[in-house]
C-alpha positions in Angstrom: 230.6 91.7 -55.2 228.1 92.6 -52.5 224.5 92.6 -53.7 222.2 95.3 -52.6 219.4 94.0 -50.4 216.1 93.3 -52.1 213.6 96.1 -51.4 210.1 95.0 -50.6 207.4 97.7 -51.1 205.0 98.0 -48.1 202.1 100.2 -47.4 199.1 100.6 -45.1 197.0 102.2 -47.9 195.4 100.1 -50.7 192.6 100.8 -53.2 191.4 97.3 -54.2 188.6 96.2 -56.5 186.8 93.0 -57.1 184.3 91.8 -59.8 181.1 90.0 -59.2 181.4 88.1 -62.5 184.9 86.9 -61.6 183.9 85.8 -58.1 180.6 84.2 -59.2 182.6 81.7 -61.4 183.5 79.9 -58.2 180.7 80.8 -55.8 177.5 80.9 -57.9 176.2 83.7 -55.7 173.4 86.2 -56.5 174.4 89.9 -56.7 172.7 90.5 -53.3 174.6 87.6 -51.7 177.9 88.8 -53.2 177.3 92.3 -51.9 176.6 91.1 -48.4 179.7 88.9 -48.4 181.9 91.8 -49.6 180.7 94.1 -46.9 181.7 91.4 -44.3 185.0 90.5 -45.9 186.0 94.1 -46.3 184.9 95.3 -42.9 187.5 97.2 -40.9 187.3 94.6 -38.1 187.8 91.7 -40.5 190.7 93.3 -42.3 192.2 94.8 -39.1 192.1 98.2 -40.7 191.9 101.7 -39.3 189.1 102.4 -41.7 187.4 101.2 -44.9 185.3 103.0 -47.5 183.7 101.0 -50.3 181.2 101.4 -53.0 179.5 99.1 -55.6 179.7 100.3 -59.2 176.9 99.1 -61.4 176.6 101.9 -63.9 180.0 101.9 -65.6 180.4 101.6 -69.3 183.3 100.4 -71.4 184.8 102.2 -74.4 182.2 100.6 -76.7 179.3 101.7 -74.6 178.6 98.3 -73.0 177.6 98.0 -69.4 180.4 96.7 -67.2 179.5 94.0 -64.7 178.9 94.8 -61.1 182.1 95.4 -59.2 183.3 97.0 -55.9 186.0 99.6 -55.3 187.4 100.6 -51.9 190.1 102.4 -50.0 191.5 100.4 -47.1 193.9 101.8 -44.5 195.4 98.8 -42.6 196.5 99.0 -39.0 200.0 97.7 -40.0 201.9 98.0 -43.3 201.6 95.1 -45.8 203.3 93.8 -48.9 201.3 93.3 -52.0 201.2 89.6 -51.3 199.9 90.1 -47.8 197.3 92.6 -48.8 196.2 90.5 -51.8 195.7 87.5 -49.4 193.7 89.7 -46.9 191.5 91.3 -49.5 191.0 88.3 -51.7 191.9 90.2 -54.9 193.1 88.4 -58.0 196.2 90.4 -58.9 198.5 93.2 -57.8 196.7 95.5 -60.2 193.4 94.9 -58.5 195.0 95.2 -55.1 196.6 98.7 -55.9 199.1 99.7 -53.3 199.1 103.4 -52.7 201.4 105.0 -50.2 204.5 102.8 -50.4 207.1 102.0 -47.7 210.4 100.4 -48.5 211.5 97.5 -46.3 215.0 96.1 -46.5 217.7 94.8 -44.2 219.3 98.2 -43.7 216.5 100.7 -44.0 212.9 100.9 -42.8 211.8 104.4 -43.7 208.4 105.7 -44.7 208.1 107.8 -47.8 207.8 111.5 -46.8 204.1 112.4 -46.1 204.6 115.8 -47.8 205.3 114.2 -51.2 202.6 115.7 -53.5 202.4 112.6 -55.7 201.8 110.3 -52.8 199.1 112.6 -51.3 197.4 113.1 -54.6 197.5 109.4 -55.2 195.6 108.6 -51.9 193.1 111.4 -52.4 192.6 110.4 -56.0 191.8 106.9 -54.9 189.1 108.3 -52.6 187.8 110.6 -55.4 187.7 107.7 -57.9 185.1 105.9 -55.7 182.7 108.6 -56.9 184.3 109.1 -60.4 185.2 112.7 -59.6 188.9 112.6 -60.5 189.8 114.9 -63.3 190.5 112.0 -65.7 187.2 110.3 -64.8 185.3 113.5 -65.5 187.1 113.8 -68.9 186.2 110.2 -69.7 182.6 111.0 -68.8 182.3 108.2 -66.3 179.1 107.8 -64.4 179.1 110.0 -61.3 178.1 108.2 -58.1 176.6 109.9 -55.0 178.1 110.0 -51.5 174.9 108.3 -50.3 176.1 105.1 -52.1 179.3 105.0 -50.1 179.6 102.4 -47.3 181.7 103.7 -44.3 183.4 101.6 -41.7 185.2 103.3 -38.8 185.1 106.6 -40.7 182.4 109.1 -41.5 181.6 111.4 -44.5 183.5 114.3 -43.1 186.6 112.1 -42.7 186.2 110.8 -46.2 186.0 114.4 -47.6 189.2 115.1 -45.7 190.9 112.2 -47.5 189.6 113.5 -50.9 191.1 117.0 -50.1 194.6 115.5 -49.9 196.5 118.0 -47.7 193.9 118.1 -45.0 194.0 114.3 -44.9 197.7 114.2 -44.2 197.5 116.7 -41.4 194.7 114.8 -39.8 196.5 111.5 -40.2 199.6 112.9 -38.6 197.5 114.3 -35.7 195.7 110.9 -35.3 199.1 109.1 -35.5 200.5 111.2 -32.7 197.3 110.7 -30.6 197.5 107.0 -31.3 201.2 106.8 -30.3 200.5 108.7 -27.1 197.6 106.4 -26.2 199.7 103.3 -27.0 202.6 104.5 -24.9 200.3 105.1 -21.9 198.8 101.7 -22.3 202.2 100.0 -22.4 203.3 101.9 -19.3 200.1 100.9 -17.6 200.5 97.2 -18.5 204.2 97.2 -17.5 203.3 98.6 -14.0 200.5 96.0 -13.6 202.8 93.1 -14.5 205.5 94.4 -12.1 203.0 94.5 -9.2 201.4 91.1 -10.1 198.0 92.5 -11.2 198.4 91.2 -14.7 200.0 88.2 -16.3 201.9 88.0 -19.6 199.0 86.2 -21.4 196.6 89.0 -20.7 199.2 91.6 -21.9 199.5 89.6 -25.1 195.7 89.8 -25.7 195.8 93.6 -25.2 198.8 94.2 -27.5 199.1 91.4 -30.0 195.4 91.0 -30.6 194.5 94.7 -29.9 191.9 93.8 -27.3 191.2 97.4 -26.4 191.1 98.8 -30.0 194.2 101.0 -29.7 195.7 99.9 -33.0 198.3 97.5 -31.7 199.5 94.6 -33.8 201.8 91.6 -33.7 204.9 93.9 -34.4 204.1 96.0 -31.3 203.9 92.8 -29.3 207.3 91.6 -30.5 208.8 95.0 -29.6 207.4 95.1 -26.1 207.4 91.4 -25.1 210.9 91.6 -23.7 209.9 94.5 -21.5 206.9 92.7 -20.1 209.0 89.5 -19.5 211.4 91.7 -17.5 208.6 93.1 -15.5 207.3 89.6 -14.7 210.8 88.6 -13.6 211.0 91.7 -11.3 207.6 90.8 -9.8 208.7 87.2 -9.1 212.0 88.3 -7.6 210.2 90.8 -5.3 207.8 88.1 -4.2 210.5 85.7 -3.3 212.5 88.3 -1.5 209.5 89.7 0.4 208.3 86.2 1.5 211.8 85.2 2.5 212.0 88.1 5.0 208.4 88.7 6.0 205.5 86.4 7.0 203.9 84.6 4.1 200.1 84.3 4.6 198.9 81.0 3.2 195.2 80.1 3.8 194.7 76.4 3.2 191.0 75.4 2.8 189.7 71.8 2.7 186.5 71.0 0.7 185.0 67.6 1.2 181.8 65.7 0.3 180.6 62.5 -1.4 181.4 61.9 -5.0 179.4 64.0 -7.5 178.0 66.4 -4.9 179.8 69.4 -6.5 183.1 70.0 -4.6 185.0 71.0 -7.8 182.0 73.2 -8.9 182.4 75.1 -5.7 186.2 75.1 -5.7 186.5 76.8 -9.1 184.5 80.0 -8.5 186.1 80.2 -5.0 189.6 80.0 -6.5 188.8 82.5 -9.3 187.5 85.0 -6.7 190.9 84.9 -5.0 193.1 84.5 -8.0 193.6 88.3 -8.6 193.8 87.6 -12.3 196.9 85.4 -12.1 195.2 82.1 -12.8 195.0 78.9 -10.9 197.7 76.3 -10.3 196.0 72.9 -10.5 197.7 70.0 -8.8 196.4 66.4 -9.4 197.1 63.3 -7.4 200.3 61.5 -8.3 200.2 58.6 -10.7 201.5 55.1 -10.0 205.3 55.0 -9.4 205.5 58.8 -9.6 206.8 61.3 -7.0 204.3 63.9 -5.9 205.6 67.3 -7.2 203.6 70.2 -5.8 205.6 72.9 -7.7 205.4 71.2 -11.1 203.9 73.7 -13.6 203.7 76.5 -11.0 203.8 80.0 -12.6 203.4 82.2 -9.6 199.6 81.8 -9.5 197.9 83.1 -6.3 195.7 80.1 -5.9 196.3 76.4 -6.0 193.7 73.6 -6.2 194.8 70.1 -5.1 192.3 67.6 -6.4 192.0 64.3 -4.6 195.5 64.5 -3.2 195.6 62.0 -0.3 197.5 62.5 2.9 199.9 59.6 2.2 201.0 61.2 -1.1 202.8 64.0 0.8 205.5 63.4 3.4 204.5 64.7 6.8 207.5 66.9 7.3 207.2 68.2 3.7 203.6 69.0 4.2 204.2 70.9 7.4 207.0 72.9 5.8 205.3 73.7 2.4 201.9 74.5 3.9 203.1 76.5 6.9 200.5 79.4 7.1 203.2 82.0 7.9 206.7 80.8 7.0 207.8 80.4 3.4 210.3 77.7 2.3 211.4 76.5 -1.1 209.8 73.3 -2.5 211.7 70.4 -4.1 210.6 69.9 -7.7 212.5 67.6 -10.1 215.6 67.6 -7.8 215.6 71.4 -7.7 214.4 73.9 -5.1 211.6 76.0 -6.5 209.5 78.8 -5.0 205.8 78.0 -4.4 204.0 81.1 -3.2 200.2 80.9 -3.5 198.1 82.8 -1.0 195.4 80.1 -1.1 195.6 76.3 -1.3 192.3 74.6 -1.8 192.2 70.8 -1.1 189.3 69.0 -2.8 188.7 65.5 -1.5 185.9 63.0 -1.0 187.2 62.0 2.4 186.8 64.3 5.4 189.8 66.3 6.7 190.7 64.0 9.6 190.9 61.1 7.2 193.4 63.1 5.2 195.4 63.7 8.4 195.0 60.0 9.3 196.5 58.9 5.9 199.4 61.3 6.3 200.3 60.1 9.8 200.1 56.4 9.1 203.7 55.5 8.2 205.1 58.2 10.6 203.3 56.8 13.6 204.2 53.2 12.8 207.8 54.2 12.7 207.6 56.3 16.0 205.6 53.7 17.9 207.5 50.7 16.5 204.3 48.9 15.5 204.7 45.4 13.9 203.0 44.7 10.6 200.7 42.2 12.4 199.5 45.0 14.8 199.0 47.3 11.9 196.2 45.1 10.7 194.7 44.5 14.1 194.2 48.2 15.1 193.0 51.3 13.3 195.3 54.2 13.1 192.8 56.4 15.0 192.9 54.0 17.9 196.7 53.7 17.9 197.1 57.5 17.7 194.6 58.2 20.5 196.3 55.6 22.7 199.7 57.0 22.1 199.0 60.7 21.7 200.8 61.6 25.0 204.1 61.1 23.3 205.6 64.5 22.4 206.7 63.6 18.9 203.1 62.5 18.2 201.3 65.3 20.0 203.2 68.0 18.2 202.8 66.6 14.8 199.0 66.2 15.0 198.7 69.8 16.0 201.1 70.9 13.3 199.2 69.3 10.5 195.8 70.6 11.7 197.2 74.1 12.2 198.0 74.2 8.4 194.2 74.4 7.6 192.3 77.6 8.1 188.8 76.6 7.0 187.1 73.2 6.6 184.2 73.1 4.1 181.8 70.1 3.9 179.1 69.6 1.3 176.1 67.5 2.3 172.4 67.1 1.7 170.1 68.0 4.6 167.0 66.0 5.7 165.0 67.6 2.9 167.5 66.7 0.3 168.7 70.3 -0.1 172.4 70.8 -0.8 174.0 72.7 2.1 177.5 73.7 2.9 178.9 73.6 6.4 181.8 76.1 6.9 184.1 75.5 9.8 186.8 77.8 11.1 189.8 76.5 13.0 190.0 77.2 16.7 193.7 77.2 17.8 192.8 77.0 21.5 191.1 73.5 20.9 193.7 72.0 18.6 194.2 68.8 20.7 196.3 65.8 19.7 193.3 63.8 18.7 192.3 62.4 15.3 188.5 62.5 14.7 186.6 60.5 12.2 184.4 63.5 11.4 183.1 66.8 12.9 180.3 64.8 14.5 183.0 63.4 17.0 184.0 66.9 18.2 183.5 67.4 21.9 181.0 70.3 22.4 182.8 73.4 23.4 186.2 71.9 22.4 185.9 71.7 18.6 189.2 72.1 16.7 187.0 73.6 13.9 183.9 75.5 15.1 180.8 75.8 12.8 181.0 79.3 11.4 178.0 79.1 9.0 175.7 76.7 7.2 174.5 78.0 3.8 172.3 76.4 1.2 173.7 76.0 -2.3 172.1 75.8 -5.7 174.5 75.5 -8.6 171.8 76.5 -11.1 171.6 79.9 -9.3 174.6 82.1 -9.8 173.7 84.3 -6.9 173.5 81.3 -4.6 177.0 80.2 -5.7 178.4 83.7 -5.3 176.8 84.0 -1.8 178.4 80.7 -0.8 181.8 81.8 -2.1 181.5 85.1 -0.3 180.7 83.3 3.0 183.7 81.1 2.7 185.9 84.1 2.1 184.3 85.8 5.1 185.2 82.7 7.2 188.9 83.1 6.2 188.7 86.8 7.1 187.2 85.9 10.4 190.0 83.5 11.2 192.7 86.1 10.6 190.8 88.7 12.5 190.0 86.3 15.4 193.6 85.4 15.9 195.0 89.0 15.4 197.4 88.1 12.6 199.3 91.1 11.4 199.1 89.8 7.8 196.4 88.1 5.8 196.2 86.7 2.2 195.9 89.2 -0.7 192.5 89.7 -2.3 190.5 88.1 0.6 
């Protein structure tokens, strides 16, 4: 025989009470301390409630005329419906009787319907709970209970007029239905707004979760709303990613690769982070670390369609020369091999952070390639530096083209140093395509005047203790990127630059 599903009463409305004497048995608090704690524990924010009204009763008498110990009564309207157990846990009450569920909702496997708002008993019950806070229910008056004043009420996210509306019963329900409609309308508008932002890449799923699941904007969302809409948002994110891949496969993909160098401890990463955040467009940062021993370098590992990637201490020899030229092409997009699968990697900014200067990075990347092209023996490899070998053989087409290709992948070269006065300064260089010769330099100091592959755009001072100084430096680096794209008349440029 089929058993009927167990029906679990649920409600948003509760009229709890707690006793000072009962709580003091475990806390040993004074009356003042207990009152302060109750105000905090039963606040609307703490309980995640639409509103709370509470009052401390200290003039009540029992049937024998003895003074009843200090206790607190309240009406609590939760944002989401709760079972007795859930409410008891949230309110810290000792029993279902002291928790006092009011407007009940039946929750079972087949039905999830609210009790009709027009039910007189239900409405009277909620209004009676509000009236009882002041001892002005008909029965309380008959019992000659002590009458409390409205000035003794403590309101949270509701005012006296709203409380009077609750006590009037019918007015309360009309107002609640009106508020519920307004709340639903505001929530629908917020969900549509979030959905559109995710679809256009302006917002990520994690931020949407903060707004909905944790009700960041105070619109009355809860975990149930998040579960209902999560699938929609995930679909929006899939749409965004699909459109990004399709667009970049057909059109030019602008990728600005920046190289930040300087001695250890000078502050390269401290500069790279605010720079990356300023370009991230709210989609976070993809951090790529140098590969470990006996591990293959995987640039797309952990990539989640962030707009900015930071490559920390990634050496040139860790990336294959052809792979580097393909992945970091400033205009053409190609899939990246990750764990034996081709994956998209579509940041608009790649920020390399290294202690060694840019040309050392290039030097390291070319080493095995040049030895193979030139046919250099292992003995000769130890007798000559790569810079010497490259510069002596740079007339070979396969070498000339590759040197230029790698250097062309970098838009801006940033170098941190201390000037003669010990002041931290940042040299910002912009690539000059017309002087991209097949030469490997040890440092910018070796550039031939007037024929620099990277010309000095600006030197700025930097003080990490001064936020304005950091922001000014970041803005100047971004200006250098803009200058590069304008100078070379590119029809596209990275987003958010």
